[in-house]
C-alpha positions in Angstrom: 80.6 83.1 51.7 83.4 83.6 49.1 86.7 82.0 50.5 88.9 84.8 49.2 87.2 87.5 50.9 87.3 85.9 53.8 91.6 85.4 53.1 92.0 89.1 52.5 90.4 90.0 55.1 91.9 87.7 57.7 95.5 88.3 55.9 95.1 91.7 57.2 94.2 91.2 60.3 96.7 88.9 61.3 99.8 91.8 59.8 98.2 93.7 63.2 97.4 91.3 65.9 100.6 89.2 67.7 98.0 86.5 69.0 96.4 83.6 67.4 92.6 83.7 69.2 91.6 80.8 70.8 88.2 82.2 71.3 85.7 85.0 69.8 83.2 86.8 70.9 80.1 89.0 70.2 79.1 91.8 72.0 76.0 92.7 72.0 73.9 96.3 72.1 75.0 97.5 75.5 77.7 95.3 76.5 80.5 96.6 74.5 81.8 97.8 78.0 83.5 94.0 78.3 85.9 95.3 74.9 87.8 97.8 77.1 88.7 94.4 79.6 90.7 93.1 77.0 94.3 93.6 77.7 97.4 94.3 75.7 94.3 95.3 73.1 94.7 95.6 70.4 91.8 97.5 68.0 90.6 97.7 64.0 88.0 100.0 62.9 85.6 97.7 61.2 85.6 100.2 58.2 90.1 99.3 58.2 89.6 95.9 57.7 88.8 94.9 53.3 85.2 93.4 52.9 84.3 93.6 56.6 80.6 95.6 57.2 80.2 98.8 59.4 78.3 99.4 62.2 75.1 101.7 61.7 73.2 101.2 65.7 74.0 102.8 68.4 75.6 101.1 71.1 77.5 99.2 68.4 80.8 100.7 68.3 82.3 99.3 64.9 85.3 98.1 66.5 88.0 94.5 65.9 89.7 94.1 69.1 92.2 91.3 69.7 94.0 90.3 73.2 93.7 89.0 76.7 90.3 88.8 77.9 90.7 86.8 81.1 93.3 85.2 80.7 92.4 83.8 77.2 93.4 85.0 73.6 90.2 86.5 72.0 89.0 88.2 69.3 86.3 90.2 70.1 83.7 92.4 68.0 82.6 95.6 69.4 79.3 95.6 67.9 77.5 94.0 65.6 75.2 93.8 62.3 72.3 92.9 61.8 69.6 91.9 58.3 67.8 95.1 59.4 70.0 97.5 58.8 69.8 96.5 55.0 72.7 93.7 55.1 72.3 90.6 53.6 72.4 87.5 56.2 75.7 86.1 54.7 77.2 89.8 55.4 75.8 89.6 58.7 78.2 86.6 60.0 81.4 87.4 57.5 83.4 88.2 60.3 82.5 85.0 62.3 84.0 82.8 59.2 87.0 85.8 59.2 87.1 84.1 63.4 87.7 80.4 62.1 90.3 81.5 59.8 92.1 83.3 62.4 92.1 80.4 64.4 89.2 80.8 66.7 87.4 77.5 68.2 85.3 78.2 70.7 82.7 81.0 70.1 81.1 83.0 72.6 78.3 85.2 71.5 76.0 87.9 73.4 73.0 89.8 73.1 70.1 92.0 74.5 67.1 90.9 74.6 63.4 90.9 75.1 61.4 88.3 78.0 58.8 86.8 76.8 59.2 84.1 80.0 57.5 85.9 83.0 60.3 83.7 84.9 62.5 86.6 83.5 63.0 90.2 84.4 64.8 92.8 83.7 68.7 92.6 84.0 68.5 88.8 84.1 71.6 87.2 81.8 70.0 84.2 80.4 72.2 80.9 79.1 70.1 80.1 75.7 69.8 76.8 75.2 67.8 76.5 72.2 66.5 79.2 69.3 63.9 79.4 66.7 64.4 81.1 63.3 61.7 79.6 61.1 59.5 82.8 60.9 62.7 84.9 59.4 63.2 82.4 55.6 66.9 84.2 56.7 69.3 81.6 56.7 72.9 82.8 56.3 73.9 79.4 54.3 71.4 80.3 51.1 73.9 80.5 48.0 76.6 78.0 46.8 78.4 76.5 49.6 82.2 76.0 49.8 83.3 73.0 51.4 86.3 74.8 52.8 83.9 76.2 55.9 81.7 73.2 56.2 79.3 70.8 55.0 76.0 71.9 52.6 73.7 70.6 55.1 74.8 71.4 58.9 73.4 69.8 61.8 71.5 71.4 63.8 70.4 69.3 66.8 72.8 70.6 69.1 73.5 74.1 68.3 75.1 75.1 72.1 77.9 73.5 73.3 76.9 71.1 75.9 80.0 70.2 77.6 80.7 73.9 78.5 77.3 74.8 79.1 77.0 72.3 82.0 80.2 74.1 83.0 79.2 77.6 83.2 76.2 76.2 85.1 78.4 74.1 88.0 79.8 77.7 88.5 77.0 80.2 88.2 73.2 79.7 88.7 71.8 80.5 85.8 68.5 80.7 84.2 68.0 79.1 80.5 65.9 80.0 77.9 64.9 79.7 74.2 65.7 82.6 71.7 63.1 83.6 68.6 64.7 85.8 66.3 62.6 88.7 64.7 64.1 90.4 61.4 63.3 94.0 63.3 63.9 96.9 63.3 60.5 98.0 64.8 59.9 96.2 68.3 57.1 93.3 67.9 53.7 93.7 68.8 51.8 91.8 72.0 50.1 89.5 69.5 53.3 88.3 67.9 54.9 87.7 71.5 51.6 85.6 72.3 52.3 84.0 69.5 56.1 83.6 70.0 55.1 82.3 73.5 53.0 79.1 72.3 55.8 78.4 70.2 58.5 78.1 72.8 60.2 80.8 72.8 61.4 82.8 76.3 63.4 85.5 74.4 63.6 87.6 71.8 66.1 89.4 69.5 66.8 91.2 66.4 69.8 89.1 66.1 72.1 86.3 67.0 70.9 83.2 65.1 72.6 84.3 61.7 75.8 83.9 63.6 75.0 81.3 65.2 74.4 79.4 62.0 77.4 80.3 61.0 79.0 78.7 64.2 77.7 75.5 63.8 78.9 75.4 60.2 82.3 76.2 60.8 82.5 73.3 63.6 82.7 75.6 66.7 82.2 75.0 70.0 79.5 78.0 70.3 77.7 79.4 73.9 75.1 81.8 73.9 74.3 84.8 76.3 70.8 86.9 76.7 70.7 90.4 78.7 67.0 90.6 79.3 67.3 94.6 79.4 63.3 94.7 78.9 59.9 92.7 79.0 58.6 91.8 75.6 55.3 93.6 74.3 52.6 93.3 75.9 53.8 91.4 79.4 54.3 94.5 81.1 52.6 97.7 80.2 54.7 99.9 79.3 56.2 101.2 75.6 59.5 99.9 74.3 62.7 102.0 73.6 66.5 101.5 72.4 67.2 104.0 75.1 65.6 101.3 77.7 67.5 99.0 77.0 70.7 100.8 76.9 70.3 101.7 80.0 69.4 98.1 81.4 72.7 96.8 80.1 74.6 99.6 81.7 72.9 98.6 84.9 73.9 94.8 84.9 77.3 95.5 83.9 79.6 94.3 86.8 76.9 91.0 86.6 77.5 90.5 83.2 81.3 90.7 83.5 81.6 87.9 86.1 79.4 85.7 83.9 81.5 86.4 80.8 84.4 85.6 83.0 83.9 82.0 84.2 82.4 80.9 81.2 86.2 81.8 79.5 87.5 80.2 83.1 85.8 77.2 82.0 86.8 76.4 79.0 
């Protein structure tokens, strides 16, 4: 990660927003509505921010929004980036480094995911307790390391903040699961899902893990939430589509908003 590029983007944003954010949020497919809850919001298009990538996926609007969300100062990504869009993993995580430079200490990341565990149903919001990235061969920290950001070999034994998770679970009854990252954009085959199940994965998706790795590199406290928008291939005898993902995400807006609200309140 190039510090000068991060600094340039950060300085541009600071000149526009009038707060120091406490929490950074990334909103996944169909979950961008949460950005509309931000009070005193100041919005920037990604295309206007120096060195920022551009979102190309439906359901990812491509705006950075700063303001107050449920009483906390936040900076929110309404739309994220994916490796399947053609971006290098280091480009995908660029905004996480900018958030850190803006002053963020906590990082709440969300996604729409396929359910592998038979304990899940479409519409469930699941707390991510761990992740699997070994099949991607795409670590965002590859290349020269800048000690201004973090260590060459960051620890991943606890990628999510245990205390934050426990506080949330005291207030909300949540299922938990392990998320496995695939590159996409094609959905997985039934045989791949069987293999992921044997590896211990409960959820599958095409995002999130690079950002979690970057956030740990930066020393941020991380919380992850998956909205189960479909059962993974072979679990049910139905084809998969992005339209269905968006439809289910829209159906659970109220539930998801309540959980995010509590997650911010317990900080």
